[in-house]
N, C-alpha and C positions, 0 to 999 in steps of 0.2 A: 353601551358597549364600552368598557373599560380598555385602557392601554396596558395590557399585560407586558411585563418586563419579559424579554427573551431570557433565557438560561442557556448555559453552556450545551446542556443536551438536547436544546432547538436546533444546535446548528453542526453539533458535532459529527464525524463520520464514525460511521459504527465499524468496530474491529472487523466482522465479515464481509465488509465489503473490499477489504485488502487481499491481495494476493499473497501466498505464502510459501516459502520454500524449506526444505528440510538442513538443518544444520550441517549435515555431511555431503550434501548434494554438490556436484559440481559448479563451479562458480558460472559456467556457462548457462546454467540451468535459469538461474537468477538472472543474467544478462539478457537473454531471451524474453523472460517476463517483463523486464523492466523497458526493454526496446520497444516491444508490441505496445505496453501501456503508453509508451512517450509517442509513439505513430500515431495511436488511437485518439490521445489529446491534441495534437498538433492538426491532426486532419478534420478536428471538429466532431468526431464520431459522438453522438448522445451516449451518454451512460456515465458509471462512476469509477474512473480509472485513475489511479494514484501512482505518483512517482517514488513512493516508496513501499517495501515490501517488508511482511514480518518475517521472522527466522522463527522455525520450531524445531523443539527437540523431539525424540520418539515418541514420547508420551502425548505430543501435540500442543504442549505449553508453549506460548510465546518468550522467549529468551533473547530476541534482540529485534533489529529493524536494519535493512539495508536500503541504499538508494545510490544514484551515481555520483552524489556527492561524496559519499564513504570509499568511493573507487579511483578519486582523484588523489595522485600524489605529489 
């Protein structure tokens, strides 16, 4: 059995695992998602929860990302 070197694809998170929010949705919607994910992460709940969510336009194309760090002024 050979040792195959891992690739980025082997360890990356798939885009489909991330929550999304529409670019024109109220900020409170994004905050609710981020807060819920944070609570799941800190409680040790099993699953794939992220501290970042993707922002999509009306066509469903990813146009950006948002995290709590983006909200710190």
